[in-house]
Steps between C-alpha positions, in 0.01 A plus 500: 500500500679256276505127558879500542484743792228292665708183454811668642296622798368149563855363490612762753209426734560126461867547586419709806244241612758225445750700704258531790421129487868399485600726790234401751662386825855528358805671644594856407798364306280276286247782449767738374634241256154415364393863466831586333443229240138603445607863462767408244307252289135607527466854631784670311421409138120513515453804725769693313334410169154607619626837621714559191225414252252718688742795494563438129128501425439815705790683336428356156866416451668162496831653603344613829398139567848369421664771712274421792576128465872577501455683831259262673648163412842556661346673804258214578765241415746654747230500770447128437875429506535686831215298654658178377850585625370614840307174524807292417726670750252545785566283801218284630360613834449213743 
């Protein structure tokens, strides 16, 4: 396993840990906003890159890696945007 994949994995785990720490004892609205931001800025680029590079290495073709990245990046990004938008427009429950 290359050092870059290990580093990207550590960044992902650090981001998920940070997300759990930041959302302890917070409202659902705040949790959705934080997890949307973490999905957009940490999970999407690094997880998409890890999967794409792994597929490229398995297939032995760089175009497979680029094609996979072109599919994964928008999909994960849209998931993060949806979480963020739902968090912004959710009403607080009292």
